[in-house]
C-alpha positions in Angstrom: -72.5 -136.9 -27.1 -75.1 -136.8 -24.2 -78.2 -134.7 -24.6 -80.2 -133.6 -21.6 -84.0 -133.5 -21.7 -85.7 -131.8 -18.8 -89.3 -132.9 -18.2 -91.1 -136.1 -19.0 -94.4 -134.8 -20.2 -95.5 -135.3 -23.8 -93.0 -132.8 -25.2 -90.0 -134.2 -23.3 -90.8 -137.8 -24.0 -91.4 -137.0 -27.6 -88.0 -135.3 -27.9 -86.2 -138.0 -25.9 -87.7 -140.8 -28.0 -86.9 -139.2 -31.3 -83.3 -138.4 -30.3 -82.8 -141.9 -29.0 -84.2 -143.5 -32.1 -81.6 -141.7 -34.1 -78.7 -142.9 -31.9 -78.3 -140.1 -29.5 -77.5 -140.7 -25.8 -80.3 -139.1 -23.8 -80.5 -138.2 -20.1 -84.1 -137.5 -19.2 -84.8 -135.7 -15.9 -88.1 -135.6 -14.1 -89.3 -135.2 -10.6 -91.6 -138.3 -10.8 -92.2 -140.5 -8.9 -90.4 -138.8 -5.9 -92.5 -135.6 -6.3 -95.5 -134.3 -8.2 -96.7 -130.9 -9.4 -100.1 -129.8 -8.0 -101.9 -131.1 -11.1 -100.3 -134.5 -11.4 -100.9 -137.8 -9.6 -99.8 -140.6 -11.9 -96.3 -141.9 -11.4 -95.9 -142.5 -15.1 -94.7 -140.1 -17.7 -96.8 -138.4 -20.4 -99.8 -137.9 -18.0 -102.9 -136.4 -19.4 -104.4 -134.3 -16.7 -107.4 -132.5 -18.1 -109.0 -134.9 -20.7 -108.6 -138.3 -22.2 -109.2 -136.8 -25.6 -106.5 -135.8 -28.0 -109.1 -133.9 -30.0 -110.4 -134.9 -33.4 -109.1 -137.8 -35.5 -110.3 -136.1 -38.8 -107.1 -135.4 -40.8 -108.9 -133.5 -43.5 -111.5 -131.5 -41.6 -109.8 -130.7 -38.3 -106.5 -128.8 -37.7 -105.4 -130.9 -34.7 -106.3 -134.0 -36.7 -104.0 -132.8 -39.5 -101.2 -132.0 -36.9 -101.4 -135.6 -35.6 -101.0 -137.0 -39.1 -98.0 -134.8 -39.7 -96.5 -136.2 -36.5 -97.2 -139.8 -37.5 -95.0 -139.2 -40.6 -92.1 -138.8 -38.2 -92.8 -141.8 -36.1 -94.3 -139.8 -33.1 -94.2 -141.7 -29.8 -97.4 -139.8 -28.7 -99.3 -141.0 -31.8 -98.1 -144.6 -31.3 -99.2 -144.5 -27.7 -102.6 -143.1 -28.7 -103.2 -145.8 -31.2 -102.3 -148.5 -28.8 -104.5 -147.2 -26.0 -107.4 -145.8 -28.0 -111.0 -146.1 -26.7 -114.3 -145.5 -28.6 -115.2 -141.8 -28.8 -116.8 -141.2 -32.1 -114.7 -138.8 -34.2 -112.3 -138.0 -31.3 -109.0 -139.7 -30.6 -109.7 -140.6 -27.0 -107.4 -142.9 -24.9 -107.3 -144.8 -21.7 -105.3 -142.3 -19.8 -103.5 -144.7 -17.4 -102.7 -147.1 -20.2 -101.5 -144.2 -22.4 -99.0 -142.9 -19.7 -97.9 -146.5 -19.0 -97.2 -147.1 -22.6 -95.0 -144.0 -22.9 -93.2 -144.7 -19.7 -92.4 -148.3 -20.7 -91.1 -147.1 -24.1 -88.9 -144.5 -22.5 -87.5 -146.7 -19.7 -86.8 -149.6 -21.9 -84.9 -147.6 -24.5 -81.1 -148.4 -24.2 -80.2 -144.9 -25.3 -82.2 -143.2 -22.6 -81.2 -142.8 -19.0 -83.9 -141.6 -16.6 -82.9 -139.5 -13.7 -85.5 -138.9 -11.0 -84.8 -135.4 -9.6 -85.4 -131.7 -9.9 -83.4 -129.7 -12.4 -82.8 -126.3 -10.9 -81.2 -124.5 -13.8 -81.2 -124.4 -17.5 -78.3 -126.4 -19.0 -75.6 -124.6 -21.0 -74.9 -127.5 -23.3 -77.0 -129.6 -25.8 -80.5 -129.9 -24.2 -84.2 -129.7 -24.5 -86.1 -127.9 -21.7 -89.7 -129.2 -21.7 -90.9 -128.7 -18.2 -94.5 -127.8 -19.0 -97.0 -125.3 -17.5 -96.2 -126.2 -13.9 -92.4 -125.7 -13.9 -90.9 -125.9 -10.4 -90.0 -122.7 -8.7 -86.2 -122.9 -8.9 -86.1 -123.8 -12.6 -88.8 -121.1 -13.3 -86.5 -118.5 -11.8 -83.5 -119.7 -13.9 -85.7 -119.8 -17.1 -86.7 -116.2 -16.4 -83.0 -115.3 -16.0 -82.0 -116.8 -19.4 -85.1 -115.3 -21.1 -84.5 -111.8 -19.8 -87.4 -112.0 -17.3 -89.9 -112.8 -20.0 -91.8 -115.5 -18.2 -95.6 -115.7 -17.7 -97.2 -117.6 -14.9 -100.7 -117.9 -16.2 -102.5 -118.1 -19.4 -105.6 -115.8 -19.8 -106.5 -115.8 -23.5 -109.5 -114.5 -25.4 -111.1 -116.5 -28.1 -110.0 -116.1 -31.8 -112.4 -116.4 -34.7 -112.0 -116.6 -38.4 -112.4 -113.4 -40.4 -114.7 -114.9 -43.0 -117.2 -116.0 -40.4 -117.9 -112.4 -39.3 -121.1 -110.9 -40.4 -119.9 -107.6 -41.9 -123.4 -106.3 -42.4 -123.5 -105.9 -38.6 -120.1 -104.4 -37.9 -117.7 -101.7 -39.2 -113.9 -101.0 -39.3 -112.2 -98.2 -37.4 -110.6 -97.1 -34.2 -111.9 -94.6 -31.6 -112.6 -91.0 -32.3 -112.7 -91.3 -36.1 -109.2 -92.8 -36.6 -109.3 -94.9 -39.7 -107.5 -98.1 -40.6 -108.7 -101.7 -40.5 -106.8 -102.9 -37.4 -110.1 -103.2 -35.5 -113.5 -104.5 -36.5 -116.3 -103.0 -34.3 -119.3 -105.2 -33.4 -122.1 -103.0 -31.9 -125.0 -104.0 -29.7 -128.2 -102.1 -28.9 -129.5 -101.9 -25.3 -131.7 -105.0 -25.6 -129.0 -107.1 -27.2 -126.5 -106.0 -24.6 -128.7 -106.8 -21.7 -129.6 -110.3 -23.0 -125.9 -111.0 -23.7 -124.9 -110.0 -20.1 -127.6 -112.1 -18.6 -126.5 -115.2 -20.5 -122.8 -114.5 -19.9 -123.3 -114.3 -16.1 -125.3 -117.5 -16.0 -123.1 -119.5 -18.4 -121.3 -122.7 -17.1 -117.7 -122.2 -16.3 -114.7 -124.6 -16.6 -113.3 -126.0 -13.4 -110.0 -124.6 -12.2 -107.6 -126.4 -9.8 -107.6 -124.8 -6.4 -103.9 -123.7 -6.8 -104.9 -121.8 -9.9 -107.8 -119.7 -8.7 -106.2 -117.0 -6.6 -103.3 -116.3 -9.0 -105.4 -116.2 -12.2 -108.3 -114.2 -11.0 -106.0 -111.6 -9.4 -103.9 -111.4 -12.5 -106.6 -111.1 -15.2 -110.3 -110.7 -14.7 -112.5 -113.0 -16.8 -115.2 -111.2 -18.7 -117.9 -113.2 -17.0 -116.6 -112.2 -13.6 -116.6 -108.6 -14.5 -120.1 -108.8 -16.0 -121.4 -110.2 -12.6 -120.2 -107.0 -10.9 -123.0 -104.9 -12.4 -125.2 -104.5 -15.5 -123.1 -101.7 -17.0 -119.6 -103.0 -15.9 -118.7 -104.2 -19.4 -119.9 -100.9 -21.0 -117.3 -99.1 -19.0 -114.6 -101.6 -19.8 -114.0 -103.8 -22.9 -117.4 -103.1 -24.4 -117.3 -99.3 -24.0 -118.9 -97.5 -27.0 -117.1 -94.2 -26.4 -115.6 -92.7 -29.5 -116.9 -95.3 -31.8 -119.3 -94.4 -34.7 -120.0 -96.2 -38.0 -119.8 -94.6 -41.4 -123.2 -93.0 -41.0 -122.3 -91.4 -37.7 -124.4 -93.8 -35.6 -123.5 -94.3 -31.9 -124.1 -97.6 -30.1 -125.0 -98.8 -26.6 -122.0 -101.3 -26.4 -119.3 -102.3 -28.8 -117.0 -105.3 -28.9 -113.7 -104.7 -30.8 -112.0 -107.5 -32.8 -108.2 -107.1 -33.4 -106.1 -108.9 -36.0 -104.4 -111.9 -34.6 -102.1 -112.4 -37.6 -100.6 -110.3 -40.3 -102.7 -111.9 -43.0 -105.8 -110.8 -41.2 -107.4 -114.3 -41.4 -108.0 -114.5 -37.6 -109.4 -111.9 -35.1 -109.1 -111.8 -31.3 -112.1 -110.8 -29.2 -110.4 -107.9 -27.3 -110.7 -108.1 -23.5 -112.7 -111.4 -23.6 -110.4 -113.6 -21.6 -112.8 -116.2 -20.1 -113.2 -119.3 -18.1 -116.4 -120.4 -19.7 -116.7 -123.9 -21.1 -116.0 -124.1 -24.8 -119.6 -124.8 -25.8 -120.8 -121.9 -23.6 -118.3 -119.5 -25.3 -119.7 -120.5 -28.6 -123.3 -120.1 -27.5 -123.0 -116.8 -25.6 -120.5 -114.9 -27.7 -122.5 -115.8 -30.8 -125.3 -113.6 -29.4 -123.3 -110.6 -30.5 -125.0 -109.8 -33.9 -121.7 -109.7 -35.9 -120.7 -113.0 -34.4 -123.8 -115.0 -35.0 -122.1 -117.4 -37.3 -118.6 -117.1 -35.8 -116.1 -119.9 -36.4 -113.9 -120.3 -33.3 -110.3 -121.0 -34.3 -109.3 -121.0 -30.6 -111.5 -120.8 -27.5 -110.5 -118.6 -24.5 -108.6 -120.3 -21.8 -107.6 -119.5 -18.2 -105.3 -121.8 -16.3 -101.9 -122.0 -14.6 -99.4 -122.0 -17.5 -95.7 -121.0 -17.3 -94.6 -119.8 -20.7 -91.9 -117.6 -22.1 -92.2 -114.8 -24.6 -90.9 -117.0 -27.3 -90.7 -114.5 -30.2 -88.2 -112.6 -28.0 -86.3 -115.6 -26.8 -86.4 -118.4 -29.4 -85.4 -119.0 -32.9 -87.8 -120.8 -35.3 -86.0 -124.0 -34.6 -87.0 -123.7 -30.9 -83.4 -123.0 -29.8 -82.5 -120.1 -27.5 -81.3 -117.0 -29.2 -78.8 -116.5 -26.4 -77.6 -120.1 -26.5 -78.4 -122.1 -29.7 -77.4 -125.4 -28.1 -80.4 -125.1 -25.7 -83.9 -125.9 -27.1 -87.3 -125.4 -25.5 -90.4 -127.5 -26.1 -93.9 -127.9 -24.9 -96.5 -125.4 -23.5 -93.6 -123.4 -22.0 -92.9 -122.2 -25.6 -96.4 -120.9 -26.2 -98.1 -123.8 -27.9 -101.5 -124.7 -26.4 -102.6 -128.3 -26.1 -101.3 -131.8 -25.6 -100.8 -132.6 -29.2 -99.2 -129.3 -30.0 -96.8 -129.7 -27.0 -95.7 -133.1 -28.3 -95.3 -131.7 -31.8 -92.9 -129.0 -30.4 -90.9 -131.7 -28.7 -90.6 -133.5 -32.0 -89.5 -130.4 -33.8 -87.0 -129.4 -31.1 -85.4 -132.9 -31.4 -85.3 -132.8 -35.2 -83.5 -129.4 -35.2 -81.2 -130.3 -32.3 -79.9 -133.4 -34.2 -79.3 -131.3 -37.3 -77.4 -128.7 -35.4 -75.2 -131.3 -33.7 -74.4 -132.7 -37.1 -73.4 -129.3 -38.4 -76.4 -129.0 -40.7 -78.3 -125.8 -41.2 -81.8 -125.6 -39.8 -84.6 -126.6 -42.1 -87.8 -125.0 -40.8 -91.0 -126.6 -42.0 -93.1 -124.4 -44.3 -96.1 -122.6 -42.7 -98.5 -124.4 -45.1 -98.1 -127.2 -42.5 -99.3 -127.3 -38.9 -95.7 -128.0 -37.8 -94.5 -125.0 -39.7 -97.3 -122.7 -38.6 -96.6 -123.5 -34.9 -92.9 -122.8 -35.5 -93.8 -119.5 -37.0 -96.1 -118.7 -34.1 -93.4 -119.1 -31.5 -90.8 -117.1 -33.5 -92.7 -114.3 -35.3 -92.5 -110.9 -33.5 -95.8 -110.2 -31.7 -96.2 -107.7 -28.9 -99.4 -109.4 -27.8 -97.9 -113.0 -27.8 -100.1 -115.6 -26.2 -100.2 -119.4 -26.4 -101.8 -120.8 -29.6 -103.2 -124.2 -30.5 -103.4 -125.8 -34.0 -106.1 -124.2 -36.1 -106.5 -123.6 -39.8 -106.3 -119.9 -39.3 -102.6 -120.0 -38.7 -101.8 -121.8 -41.9 -100.8 -119.7 -45.0 -104.0 -119.1 -47.0 -104.6 -121.0 -50.2 -103.7 -119.0 -53.3 -107.3 -119.6 -54.7 -109.8 -119.0 -51.9 -112.4 -121.8 -51.5 -115.7 -120.6 -50.0 -117.0 -124.0 -48.9 -115.3 -124.7 -45.5 -115.2 -128.4 -45.8 -113.6 -128.3 -49.2 -111.2 -125.5 -48.1 -110.0 -127.5 -45.0 -109.5 -130.6 -47.1 -107.4 -128.6 -49.6 -105.3 -127.1 -46.8 -104.7 -130.6 -45.4 -103.7 -132.1 -48.7 -101.3 -129.3 -49.3 -99.9 -129.6 -45.8 -99.2 -133.4 -46.1 -97.5 -132.9 -49.5 -95.3 -130.2 -47.9 -94.6 -132.5 -44.9 -93.4 -135.2 -47.3 -91.0 -132.6 -48.9 -89.8 -131.4 -45.4 -89.1 -135.0 -44.3 -87.1 -135.7 -47.5 -85.1 -132.5 -47.0 -83.9 -133.8 -43.6 
């Protein structure tokens, strides 16, 4: 039986390699080298556009490091390529980008079970397939993806940062919604006039991440970055996402400006900075947003991002095994599913391939447990969420430990040990 894989980025190549290694006959479609997206220039597959770093190599202290180790347990092509082309970068897994893409391309093209077709796929297949076309899906295929997904297709990613609950200074904030409504859905982080003015000054002056030219117009018209709004006037944020109207603490105190934090997951372990979509560099986000008193020790589980990124509303469209609800023979993988980052994209391709093979063989889906990064990402793309946005690997999306460990280093190590044991069980169950 032939399986189509559309897109030869990390997710598509990961899926194709896994399927082929298990005896499947794969037809891999990609527009390279006849054509390129606006962000790509290398004729090879698996091109890293933004950075040569695949984030931390620390398995026990970093969420992406843990995800990479989980992937290694399944023979990940991406991880093999990274080890073969690694360059010195301290604690990060950095690679020679050209050598990395060349390695992946050679492995794909030399595999007797993979046929590469250079050309544009204009529609979603109706038979066994993996759609992994990435954040810059071509126009014709984007339209057809929107059709099969009921119009639920986003064309840019404008996400606010997410911080861990336990890093919030609760002596400097309070629960509650506007006009005295109770509940703990929101945590309110107040600022006085001096704090607010200092914050705005640093926000406007902070260094911004570089956008591609083709991204700028679409993104900034679609969703205003907090730093751009701040530059429009000293009080602009006080009449928008930092408005204090209707917010009082338990003693009835009013405030000059208030940032609201909203739960990002049902467990309440992670909180979103409401309205703080931003294009600041990550270090600047940490520096400037930590000026808000309640966030002075904030641990960022995910930084805000703004870039061109086609993705579907996966909880509405996909099952936990990455297959379409409307056609379980069609799987999606990569950033188009709402996972954020190179490693996460590759991981989704690996998962889609694992599940597709089981389904072809008539076996029931076995979804990895959310004590693992693989399982937590599967849960993210399939759990109902009216505010669904792309998510990267972070410890905040894992199921919490039964016994809370206050020391962060020890807690992360315990989470990683538990995850790797569960991954071993998951692999055995396949």
